[in-house]
mmCIF file of the N, C-alpha and C atoms, coordinates in Angstrom:
data_MODEL
# 
_entry.id   MODEL 
# 
loop_
_atom_site.group_PDB 
_atom_site.id 
_atom_site.type_symbol 
_atom_site.label_atom_id 
_atom_site.label_alt_id 
_atom_site.label_comp_id 
_atom_site.label_asym_id 
_atom_site.label_entity_id 
_atom_site.label_seq_id 
_atom_site.pdbx_PDB_ins_code 
_atom_site.Cartn_x 
_atom_site.Cartn_y 
_atom_site.Cartn_z 
_atom_site.occupancy 
_atom_site.B_iso_or_equiv 
_atom_site.pdbx_formal_charge 
_atom_site.auth_seq_id 
_atom_site.auth_comp_id 
_atom_site.auth_asym_id 
_atom_site.auth_atom_id 
_atom_site.pdbx_PDB_model_num 
ATOM 1   N N  . UNK A 1 1  ? -2.340  0.719   -17.382 1.00 0.00 ? 1  UNK A N  1 
ATOM 2   C CA . UNK A 1 1  ? -3.150  -0.055  -16.459 1.00 0.00 ? 1  UNK A CA 1 
ATOM 3   C C  . UNK A 1 1  ? -3.111  0.579   -15.081 1.00 0.00 ? 1  UNK A C  1 
ATOM 4   N N  . UNK A 1 2  ? -4.177  0.340   -14.337 1.00 0.00 ? 2  UNK A N  1 
ATOM 5   C CA . UNK A 1 2  ? -4.280  0.922   -13.021 1.00 0.00 ? 2  UNK A CA 1 
ATOM 6   C C  . UNK A 1 2  ? -4.330  -0.171  -11.971 1.00 0.00 ? 2  UNK A C  1 
ATOM 7   N N  . UNK A 1 3  ? -3.742  0.100   -10.835 1.00 0.00 ? 3  UNK A N  1 
ATOM 8   C CA . UNK A 1 3  ? -3.712  -0.843  -9.724  1.00 0.00 ? 3  UNK A CA 1 
ATOM 9   C C  . UNK A 1 3  ? -5.029  -0.749  -8.969  1.00 0.00 ? 3  UNK A C  1 
ATOM 10  N N  . UNK A 1 4  ? -5.815  -1.836  -8.953  1.00 0.00 ? 4  UNK A N  1 
ATOM 11  C CA . UNK A 1 4  ? -7.104  -1.860  -8.260  1.00 0.00 ? 4  UNK A CA 1 
ATOM 12  C C  . UNK A 1 4  ? -7.036  -2.619  -6.946  1.00 0.00 ? 4  UNK A C  1 
ATOM 13  N N  . UNK A 1 5  ? -6.339  -3.746  -6.943  1.00 0.00 ? 5  UNK A N  1 
ATOM 14  C CA . UNK A 1 5  ? -6.327  -4.643  -5.795  1.00 0.00 ? 5  UNK A CA 1 
ATOM 15  C C  . UNK A 1 5  ? -4.912  -5.155  -5.551  1.00 0.00 ? 5  UNK A C  1 
ATOM 16  N N  . UNK A 1 6  ? -4.527  -5.191  -4.279  1.00 0.00 ? 6  UNK A N  1 
ATOM 17  C CA . UNK A 1 6  ? -3.249  -5.769  -3.875  1.00 0.00 ? 6  UNK A CA 1 
ATOM 18  C C  . UNK A 1 6  ? -3.560  -6.889  -2.889  1.00 0.00 ? 6  UNK A C  1 
ATOM 19  N N  . UNK A 1 7  ? -3.128  -8.100  -3.216  1.00 0.00 ? 7  UNK A N  1 
ATOM 20  C CA . UNK A 1 7  ? -3.344  -9.242  -2.330  1.00 0.00 ? 7  UNK A CA 1 
ATOM 21  C C  . UNK A 1 7  ? -1.988  -9.889  -2.055  1.00 0.00 ? 7  UNK A C  1 
ATOM 22  N N  . UNK A 1 8  ? -1.568  -9.802  -0.805  1.00 0.00 ? 8  UNK A N  1 
ATOM 23  C CA . UNK A 1 8  ? -0.293  -10.399 -0.372  1.00 0.00 ? 8  UNK A CA 1 
ATOM 24  C C  . UNK A 1 8  ? -0.592  -11.159 0.907   1.00 0.00 ? 8  UNK A C  1 
ATOM 25  N N  . UNK A 1 9  ? -1.058  -12.381 0.776   1.00 0.00 ? 9  UNK A N  1 
ATOM 26  C CA . UNK A 1 9  ? -1.465  -13.190 1.928   1.00 0.00 ? 9  UNK A CA 1 
ATOM 27  C C  . UNK A 1 9  ? -0.496  -14.334 2.181   1.00 0.00 ? 9  UNK A C  1 
ATOM 28  N N  . UNK A 1 10 ? -0.224  -14.573 3.464   1.00 0.00 ? 10 UNK A N  1 
ATOM 29  C CA . UNK A 1 10 ? 0.495   -15.760 3.918   1.00 0.00 ? 10 UNK A CA 1 
ATOM 30  C C  . UNK A 1 10 ? 1.825   -15.983 3.202   1.00 0.00 ? 10 UNK A C  1 
ATOM 31  N N  . UNK A 1 11 ? 2.627   -14.919 3.124   1.00 0.00 ? 11 UNK A N  1 
ATOM 32  C CA . UNK A 1 11 ? 3.926   -15.074 2.462   1.00 0.00 ? 11 UNK A CA 1 
ATOM 33  C C  . UNK A 1 11 ? 5.082   -14.674 3.370   1.00 0.00 ? 11 UNK A C  1 
ATOM 34  N N  . UNK A 1 12 ? 4.820   -14.442 4.651   1.00 0.00 ? 12 UNK A N  1 
ATOM 35  C CA . UNK A 1 12 ? 5.887   -14.132 5.590   1.00 0.00 ? 12 UNK A CA 1 
ATOM 36  C C  . UNK A 1 12 ? 6.435   -12.726 5.454   1.00 0.00 ? 12 UNK A C  1 
ATOM 37  N N  . UNK A 1 13 ? 5.670   -11.823 4.868   1.00 0.00 ? 13 UNK A N  1 
ATOM 38  C CA . UNK A 1 13 ? 6.104   -10.441 4.703   1.00 0.00 ? 13 UNK A CA 1 
ATOM 39  C C  . UNK A 1 13 ? 6.349   -9.834  6.080   1.00 0.00 ? 13 UNK A C  1 
ATOM 40  N N  . UNK A 1 14 ? 7.567   -9.363  6.321   1.00 0.00 ? 14 UNK A N  1 
ATOM 41  C CA . UNK A 1 14 ? 7.932   -8.795  7.616   1.00 0.00 ? 14 UNK A CA 1 
ATOM 42  C C  . UNK A 1 14 ? 7.836   -7.282  7.630   1.00 0.00 ? 14 UNK A C  1 
ATOM 43  N N  . UNK A 1 15 ? 8.287   -6.654  8.724   1.00 0.00 ? 15 UNK A N  1 
ATOM 44  C CA . UNK A 1 15 ? 8.191   -5.207  8.860   1.00 0.00 ? 15 UNK A CA 1 
ATOM 45  C C  . UNK A 1 15 ? 8.893   -4.439  7.737   1.00 0.00 ? 15 UNK A C  1 
ATOM 46  N N  . UNK A 1 16 ? 10.065  -4.889  7.341   1.00 0.00 ? 16 UNK A N  1 
ATOM 47  C CA . UNK A 1 16 ? 10.782  -4.196  6.260   1.00 0.00 ? 16 UNK A CA 1 
ATOM 48  C C  . UNK A 1 16 ? 10.047  -4.346  4.934   1.00 0.00 ? 16 UNK A C  1 
ATOM 49  N N  . UNK A 1 17 ? 9.488   -5.505  4.688   1.00 0.00 ? 17 UNK A N  1 
ATOM 50  C CA . UNK A 1 17 ? 8.695   -5.713  3.478   1.00 0.00 ? 17 UNK A CA 1 
ATOM 51  C C  . UNK A 1 17 ? 7.456   -4.840  3.472   1.00 0.00 ? 17 UNK A C  1 
ATOM 52  N N  . UNK A 1 18 ? 6.818   -4.705  4.631   1.00 0.00 ? 18 UNK A N  1 
ATOM 53  C CA . UNK A 1 18 ? 5.656   -3.838  4.749   1.00 0.00 ? 18 UNK A CA 1 
ATOM 54  C C  . UNK A 1 18 ? 6.006   -2.383  4.484   1.00 0.00 ? 18 UNK A C  1 
ATOM 55  N N  . UNK A 1 19 ? 7.187   -1.958  4.942   1.00 0.00 ? 19 UNK A N  1 
ATOM 56  C CA . UNK A 1 19 ? 7.640   -0.598  4.678   1.00 0.00 ? 19 UNK A CA 1 
ATOM 57  C C  . UNK A 1 19 ? 7.870   -0.382  3.182   1.00 0.00 ? 19 UNK A C  1 
ATOM 58  N N  . UNK A 1 20 ? 8.437   -1.360  2.528   1.00 0.00 ? 20 UNK A N  1 
ATOM 59  C CA . UNK A 1 20 ? 8.673   -1.268  1.081   1.00 0.00 ? 20 UNK A CA 1 
ATOM 60  C C  . UNK A 1 20 ? 7.347   -1.179  0.331   1.00 0.00 ? 20 UNK A C  1 
ATOM 61  N N  . UNK A 1 21 ? 6.379   -2.012  0.710   1.00 0.00 ? 21 UNK A N  1 
ATOM 62  C CA . UNK A 1 21 ? 5.056   -1.971  0.077   1.00 0.00 ? 21 UNK A CA 1 
ATOM 63  C C  . UNK A 1 21 ? 4.406   -0.611  0.318   1.00 0.00 ? 21 UNK A C  1 
ATOM 64  N N  . UNK A 1 22 ? 4.466   -0.114  1.545   1.00 0.00 ? 22 UNK A N  1 
ATOM 65  C CA . UNK A 1 22 ? 3.898   1.185   1.876   1.00 0.00 ? 22 UNK A CA 1 
ATOM 66  C C  . UNK A 1 22 ? 4.507   2.310   1.053   1.00 0.00 ? 22 UNK A C  1 
ATOM 67  N N  . UNK A 1 23 ? 5.823   2.311   0.933   1.00 0.00 ? 23 UNK A N  1 
ATOM 68  C CA . UNK A 1 23 ? 6.503   3.344   0.146   1.00 0.00 ? 23 UNK A CA 1 
ATOM 69  C C  . UNK A 1 23 ? 6.146   3.243   -1.335  1.00 0.00 ? 23 UNK A C  1 
ATOM 70  N N  . UNK A 1 24 ? 6.019   2.022   -1.838  1.00 0.00 ? 24 UNK A N  1 
ATOM 71  C CA . UNK A 1 24 ? 5.647   1.833   -3.242  1.00 0.00 ? 24 UNK A CA 1 
ATOM 72  C C  . UNK A 1 24 ? 4.221   2.319   -3.505  1.00 0.00 ? 24 UNK A C  1 
ATOM 73  N N  . UNK A 1 25 ? 3.300   2.015   -2.590  1.00 0.00 ? 25 UNK A N  1 
ATOM 74  C CA . UNK A 1 25 ? 1.920   2.476   -2.753  1.00 0.00 ? 25 UNK A CA 1 
ATOM 75  C C  . UNK A 1 25 ? 1.831   3.997   -2.664  1.00 0.00 ? 25 UNK A C  1 
ATOM 76  N N  . UNK A 1 26 ? 2.619   4.590   -1.774  1.00 0.00 ? 26 UNK A N  1 
ATOM 77  C CA . UNK A 1 26 ? 2.651   6.048   -1.664  1.00 0.00 ? 26 UNK A CA 1 
ATOM 78  C C  . UNK A 1 26 ? 3.219   6.664   -2.936  1.00 0.00 ? 26 UNK A C  1 
ATOM 79  N N  . UNK A 1 27 ? 4.247   6.051   -3.487  1.00 0.00 ? 27 UNK A N  1 
ATOM 80  C CA . UNK A 1 27 ? 4.834   6.523   -4.744  1.00 0.00 ? 27 UNK A CA 1 
ATOM 81  C C  . UNK A 1 27 ? 3.824   6.443   -5.890  1.00 0.00 ? 27 UNK A C  1 
ATOM 82  N N  . UNK A 1 28 ? 3.028   5.385   -5.918  1.00 0.00 ? 28 UNK A N  1 
ATOM 83  C CA . UNK A 1 28 ? 1.984   5.254   -6.944  1.00 0.00 ? 28 UNK A CA 1 
ATOM 84  C C  . UNK A 1 28 ? 0.987   6.408   -6.847  1.00 0.00 ? 28 UNK A C  1 
ATOM 85  N N  . UNK A 1 29 ? 0.594   6.747   -5.623  1.00 0.00 ? 29 UNK A N  1 
ATOM 86  C CA . UNK A 1 29 ? -0.363  7.835   -5.465  1.00 0.00 ? 29 UNK A CA 1 
ATOM 87  C C  . UNK A 1 29 ? 0.266   9.181   -5.809  1.00 0.00 ? 29 UNK A C  1 
ATOM 88  N N  . UNK A 1 30 ? 1.531   9.370   -5.512  1.00 0.00 ? 30 UNK A N  1 
ATOM 89  C CA . UNK A 1 30 ? 2.207   10.611  -5.900  1.00 0.00 ? 30 UNK A CA 1 
ATOM 90  C C  . UNK A 1 30 ? 2.246   10.743  -7.420  1.00 0.00 ? 30 UNK A C  1 
ATOM 91  N N  . UNK A 1 31 ? 2.441   9.623   -8.117  1.00 0.00 ? 31 UNK A N  1 
ATOM 92  C CA . UNK A 1 31 ? 2.403   9.638   -9.583  1.00 0.00 ? 31 UNK A CA 1 
ATOM 93  C C  . UNK A 1 31 ? 1.001   9.972   -10.083 1.00 0.00 ? 31 UNK A C  1 
ATOM 94  N N  . UNK A 1 32 ? -0.025  9.455   -9.403  1.00 0.00 ? 32 UNK A N  1 
ATOM 95  C CA . UNK A 1 32 ? -1.404  9.781   -9.764  1.00 0.00 ? 32 UNK A CA 1 
ATOM 96  C C  . UNK A 1 32 ? -1.656  11.281  -9.618  1.00 0.00 ? 32 UNK A C  1 
ATOM 97  N N  . UNK A 1 33 ? -1.192  11.857  -8.528  1.00 0.00 ? 33 UNK A N  1 
ATOM 98  C CA . UNK A 1 33 ? -1.385  13.288  -8.290  1.00 0.00 ? 33 UNK A CA 1 
ATOM 99  C C  . UNK A 1 33 ? -0.676  14.098  -9.364  1.00 0.00 ? 33 UNK A C  1 
ATOM 100 N N  . UNK A 1 34 ? 0.541   13.712  -9.706  1.00 0.00 ? 34 UNK A N  1 
ATOM 101 C CA . UNK A 1 34 ? 1.306   14.408  -10.748 1.00 0.00 ? 34 UNK A CA 1 
ATOM 102 C C  . UNK A 1 34 ? 0.585   14.336  -12.089 1.00 0.00 ? 34 UNK A C  1 
ATOM 103 N N  . UNK A 1 35 ? -0.025  13.194  -12.390 1.00 0.00 ? 35 UNK A N  1 
ATOM 104 C CA . UNK A 1 35 ? -0.739  13.001  -13.655 1.00 0.00 ? 35 UNK A CA 1 
ATOM 105 C C  . UNK A 1 35 ? -2.182  13.503  -13.592 1.00 0.00 ? 35 UNK A C  1 
ATOM 106 N N  . UNK A 1 36 ? -2.576  14.057  -12.447 1.00 0.00 ? 36 UNK A N  1 
ATOM 107 C CA . UNK A 1 36 ? -3.923  14.592  -12.247 1.00 0.00 ? 36 UNK A CA 1 
ATOM 108 C C  . UNK A 1 36 ? -5.013  13.545  -12.515 1.00 0.00 ? 36 UNK A C  1 
ATOM 109 N N  . UNK A 1 37 ? -4.824  12.366  -11.918 1.00 0.00 ? 37 UNK A N  1 
ATOM 110 C CA . UNK A 1 37 ? -5.844  11.322  -12.029 1.00 0.00 ? 37 UNK A CA 1 
ATOM 111 C C  . UNK A 1 37 ? -6.107  10.748  -10.631 1.00 0.00 ? 37 UNK A C  1 
ATOM 112 N N  . UNK A 1 38 ? -7.299  10.277  -10.395 1.00 0.00 ? 38 UNK A N  1 
ATOM 113 C CA . UNK A 1 38 ? -7.627  9.732   -9.073  1.00 0.00 ? 38 UNK A CA 1 
ATOM 114 C C  . UNK A 1 38 ? -7.021  8.345   -8.871  1.00 0.00 ? 38 UNK A C  1 
ATOM 115 N N  . UNK A 1 39 ? -6.893  7.961   -7.633  1.00 0.00 ? 39 UNK A N  1 
ATOM 116 C CA . UNK A 1 39 ? -6.413  6.621   -7.302  1.00 0.00 ? 39 UNK A CA 1 
ATOM 117 C C  . UNK A 1 39 ? -7.463  5.594   -7.700  1.00 0.00 ? 39 UNK A C  1 
ATOM 118 N N  . UNK A 1 40 ? -7.021  4.487   -8.269  1.00 0.00 ? 40 UNK A N  1 
ATOM 119 C CA . UNK A 1 40 ? -7.933  3.399   -8.613  1.00 0.00 ? 40 UNK A CA 1 
ATOM 120 C C  . UNK A 1 40 ? -7.845  2.263   -7.595  1.00 0.00 ? 40 UNK A C  1 
ATOM 121 N N  . UNK A 1 41 ? -6.960  2.403   -6.602  1.00 0.00 ? 41 UNK A N  1 
ATOM 122 C CA . UNK A 1 41 ? -6.772  1.356   -5.599  1.00 0.00 ? 41 UNK A CA 1 
ATOM 123 C C  . UNK A 1 41 ? -7.972  1.290   -4.669  1.00 0.00 ? 41 UNK A C  1 
ATOM 124 N N  . UNK A 1 42 ? -8.595  0.123   -4.572  1.00 0.00 ? 42 UNK A N  1 
ATOM 125 C CA . UNK A 1 42 ? -9.798  -0.039  -3.774  1.00 0.00 ? 42 UNK A CA 1 
ATOM 126 C C  . UNK A 1 42 ? -9.685  -1.120  -2.701  1.00 0.00 ? 42 UNK A C  1 
ATOM 127 N N  . UNK A 1 43 ? -8.759  -2.041  -2.842  1.00 0.00 ? 43 UNK A N  1 
ATOM 128 C CA . UNK A 1 43 ? -8.706  -3.161  -1.901  1.00 0.00 ? 43 UNK A CA 1 
ATOM 129 C C  . UNK A 1 43 ? -7.258  -3.600  -1.671  1.00 0.00 ? 43 UNK A C  1 
ATOM 130 N N  . UNK A 1 44 ? -6.914  -3.770  -0.395  1.00 0.00 ? 44 UNK A N  1 
ATOM 131 C CA . UNK A 1 44 ? -5.600  -4.314  -0.033  1.00 0.00 ? 44 UNK A CA 1 
ATOM 132 C C  . UNK A 1 44 ? -5.825  -5.425  0.974   1.00 0.00 ? 44 UNK A C  1 
ATOM 133 N N  . UNK A 1 45 ? -5.288  -6.607  0.689   1.00 0.00 ? 45 UNK A N  1 
ATOM 134 C CA . UNK A 1 45 ? -5.301  -7.737  1.620   1.00 0.00 ? 45 UNK A CA 1 
ATOM 135 C C  . UNK A 1 45 ? -3.865  -8.111  1.916   1.00 0.00 ? 45 UNK A C  1 
ATOM 136 N N  . UNK A 1 46 ? -3.505  -8.064  3.183   1.00 0.00 ? 46 UNK A N  1 
ATOM 137 C CA . UNK A 1 46 ? -2.142  -8.422  3.579   1.00 0.00 ? 46 UNK A CA 1 
ATOM 138 C C  . UNK A 1 46 ? -2.194  -9.264  4.847   1.00 0.00 ? 46 UNK A C  1 
ATOM 139 N N  . UNK A 1 47 ? -3.034  -10.270 4.859   1.00 0.00 ? 47 UNK A N  1 
ATOM 140 C CA . UNK A 1 47 ? -3.234  -11.099 6.042   1.00 0.00 ? 47 UNK A CA 1 
ATOM 141 C C  . UNK A 1 47 ? -2.207  -12.204 6.182   1.00 0.00 ? 47 UNK A C  1 
ATOM 142 N N  . UNK A 1 48 ? -2.088  -12.692 7.392   1.00 0.00 ? 48 UNK A N  1 
ATOM 143 C CA . UNK A 1 48 ? -1.207  -13.810 7.727   1.00 0.00 ? 48 UNK A CA 1 
ATOM 144 C C  . UNK A 1 48 ? 0.231   -13.560 7.320   1.00 0.00 ? 48 UNK A C  1 
ATOM 145 N N  . UNK A 1 49 ? 0.698   -12.355 7.587   1.00 0.00 ? 49 UNK A N  1 
ATOM 146 C CA . UNK A 1 49 ? 2.094   -11.993 7.392   1.00 0.00 ? 49 UNK A CA 1 
ATOM 147 C C  . UNK A 1 49 ? 2.685   -11.621 8.743   1.00 0.00 ? 49 UNK A C  1 
ATOM 148 N N  . UNK A 1 50 ? 3.904   -11.157 8.754   1.00 0.00 ? 50 UNK A N  1 
ATOM 149 C CA . UNK A 1 50 ? 4.586   -10.767 9.992   1.00 0.00 ? 50 UNK A CA 1 
ATOM 150 C C  . UNK A 1 50 ? 4.925   -9.273  9.947   1.00 0.00 ? 50 UNK A C  1 
ATOM 151 N N  . UNK A 1 51 ? 3.926   -8.460  9.648   1.00 0.00 ? 51 UNK A N  1 
ATOM 152 C CA . UNK A 1 51 ? 4.144   -7.030  9.460   1.00 0.00 ? 51 UNK A CA 1 
ATOM 153 C C  . UNK A 1 51 ? 4.542   -6.317  10.747  1.00 0.00 ? 51 UNK A C  1 
ATOM 154 N N  . UNK A 1 52 ? 3.963   -6.686  11.863  1.00 0.00 ? 52 UNK A N  1 
ATOM 155 C CA . UNK A 1 52 ? 4.240   -6.106  13.170  1.00 0.00 ? 52 UNK A CA 1 
ATOM 156 C C  . UNK A 1 52 ? 4.082   -4.579  13.144  1.00 0.00 ? 52 UNK A C  1 
ATOM 157 N N  . UNK A 1 53 ? 4.538   -3.913  14.193  1.00 0.00 ? 53 UNK A N  1 
ATOM 158 C CA . UNK A 1 53 ? 4.376   -2.463  14.301  1.00 0.00 ? 53 UNK A CA 1 
ATOM 159 C C  . UNK A 1 53 ? 5.353   -1.688  13.424  1.00 0.00 ? 53 UNK A C  1 
ATOM 160 N N  . UNK A 1 54 ? 6.427   -2.305  13.006  1.00 0.00 ? 54 UNK A N  1 
ATOM 161 C CA . UNK A 1 54 ? 7.463   -1.615  12.250  1.00 0.00 ? 54 UNK A CA 1 
ATOM 162 C C  . UNK A 1 54 ? 7.023   -1.075  10.904  1.00 0.00 ? 54 UNK A C  1 
ATOM 163 N N  . UNK A 1 55 ? 5.975   -1.619  10.333  1.00 0.00 ? 55 UNK A N  1 
ATOM 164 C CA . UNK A 1 55 ? 5.533   -1.155  9.019   1.00 0.00 ? 55 UNK A CA 1 
ATOM 165 C C  . UNK A 1 55 ? 4.243   -0.340  9.088   1.00 0.00 ? 55 UNK A C  1 
ATOM 166 N N  . UNK A 1 56 ? 3.669   -0.191  10.271  1.00 0.00 ? 56 UNK A N  1 
ATOM 167 C CA . UNK A 1 56 ? 2.360   0.455   10.416  1.00 0.00 ? 56 UNK A CA 1 
ATOM 168 C C  . UNK A 1 56 ? 2.369   1.903   9.919   1.00 0.00 ? 56 UNK A C  1 
ATOM 169 N N  . UNK A 1 57 ? 3.375   2.683   10.257  1.00 0.00 ? 57 UNK A N  1 
ATOM 170 C CA . UNK A 1 57 ? 3.402   4.096   9.868   1.00 0.00 ? 57 UNK A CA 1 
ATOM 171 C C  . UNK A 1 57 ? 3.494   4.253   8.353   1.00 0.00 ? 57 UNK A C  1 
ATOM 172 N N  . UNK A 1 58 ? 4.317   3.453   7.719   1.00 0.00 ? 58 UNK A N  1 
ATOM 173 C CA . UNK A 1 58 ? 4.480   3.518   6.266   1.00 0.00 ? 58 UNK A CA 1 
ATOM 174 C C  . UNK A 1 58 ? 3.198   3.111   5.537   1.00 0.00 ? 58 UNK A C  1 
ATOM 175 N N  . UNK A 1 59 ? 2.577   2.042   6.006   1.00 0.00 ? 59 UNK A N  1 
ATOM 176 C CA . UNK A 1 59 ? 1.326   1.588   5.391   1.00 0.00 ? 59 UNK A CA 1 
ATOM 177 C C  . UNK A 1 59 ? 0.196   2.587   5.640   1.00 0.00 ? 59 UNK A C  1 
ATOM 178 N N  . UNK A 1 60 ? 0.133   3.164   6.833   1.00 0.00 ? 60 UNK A N  1 
ATOM 179 C CA . UNK A 1 60 ? -0.909  4.149   7.145   1.00 0.00 ? 60 UNK A CA 1 
ATOM 180 C C  . UNK A 1 60 ? -0.799  5.374   6.254   1.00 0.00 ? 60 UNK A C  1 
ATOM 181 N N  . UNK A 1 61 ? 0.426   5.837   6.010   1.00 0.00 ? 61 UNK A N  1 
ATOM 182 C CA . UNK A 1 61 ? 0.632   6.994   5.137   1.00 0.00 ? 61 UNK A CA 1 
ATOM 183 C C  . UNK A 1 61 ? 0.145   6.690   3.721   1.00 0.00 ? 61 UNK A C  1 
ATOM 184 N N  . UNK A 1 62 ? 0.439   5.487   3.248   1.00 0.00 ? 62 UNK A N  1 
ATOM 185 C CA . UNK A 1 62 ? -0.001  5.095   1.902   1.00 0.00 ? 62 UNK A CA 1 
ATOM 186 C C  . UNK A 1 62 ? -1.511  4.971   1.829   1.00 0.00 ? 62 UNK A C  1 
ATOM 187 N N  . UNK A 1 63 ? -2.119  4.349   2.840   1.00 0.00 ? 63 UNK A N  1 
ATOM 188 C CA . UNK A 1 63 ? -3.571  4.165   2.844   1.00 0.00 ? 63 UNK A CA 1 
ATOM 189 C C  . UNK A 1 63 ? -4.289  5.505   2.856   1.00 0.00 ? 63 UNK A C  1 
ATOM 190 N N  . UNK A 1 64 ? -3.826  6.424   3.686   1.00 0.00 ? 64 UNK A N  1 
ATOM 191 C CA . UNK A 1 64 ? -4.495  7.716   3.775   1.00 0.00 ? 64 UNK A CA 1 
ATOM 192 C C  . UNK A 1 64 ? -4.294  8.543   2.500   1.00 0.00 ? 64 UNK A C  1 
ATOM 193 N N  . UNK A 1 65 ? -3.168  8.369   1.835   1.00 0.00 ? 65 UNK A N  1 
ATOM 194 C CA . UNK A 1 65 ? -2.917  9.112   0.585   1.00 0.00 ? 65 UNK A CA 1 
ATOM 195 C C  . UNK A 1 65 ? -3.862  8.673   -0.512  1.00 0.00 ? 65 UNK A C  1 
ATOM 196 N N  . UNK A 1 66 ? -4.190  7.377   -0.566  1.00 0.00 ? 66 UNK A N  1 
ATOM 197 C CA . UNK A 1 66 ? -5.072  6.868   -1.606  1.00 0.00 ? 66 UNK A CA 1 
ATOM 198 C C  . UNK A 1 66 ? -6.525  7.245   -1.357  1.00 0.00 ? 66 UNK A C  1 
ATOM 199 N N  . UNK A 1 67 ? -6.916  7.394   -0.120  1.00 0.00 ? 67 UNK A N  1 
ATOM 200 C CA . UNK A 1 67 ? -8.205  7.966   0.222   1.00 0.00 ? 67 UNK A CA 1 
ATOM 201 C C  . UNK A 1 67 ? -9.435  7.084   0.116   1.00 0.00 ? 67 UNK A C  1 
ATOM 202 N N  . UNK A 1 68 ? -9.600  6.289   -0.904  1.00 0.00 ? 68 UNK A N  1 
ATOM 203 C CA . UNK A 1 68 ? -10.856 5.555   -1.097  1.00 0.00 ? 68 UNK A CA 1 
ATOM 204 C C  . UNK A 1 68 ? -10.761 4.067   -0.796  1.00 0.00 ? 68 UNK A C  1 
ATOM 205 N N  . UNK A 1 69 ? -9.812  3.668   0.000   1.00 0.00 ? 69 UNK A N  1 
ATOM 206 C CA . UNK A 1 69 ? -9.684  2.255   0.338   1.00 0.00 ? 69 UNK A CA 1 
ATOM 207 C C  . UNK A 1 69 ? -10.811 1.832   1.246   1.00 0.00 ? 69 UNK A C  1 
# 
């Protein structure tokens, strides 16, 4: 199965949680590259959380790696 959509709304996800999500999404894309298949991730919703600036770099790296968000 392929990951198409991630929805994590209003659950109090903080900066450390955002970093974990970012690293996991980046790891998924690295696995896609290793398997020579394109990313199927098209939508991420992470509203009404407490991500703050601490998770921005990790999430940005993951978003840019997937390319078609």
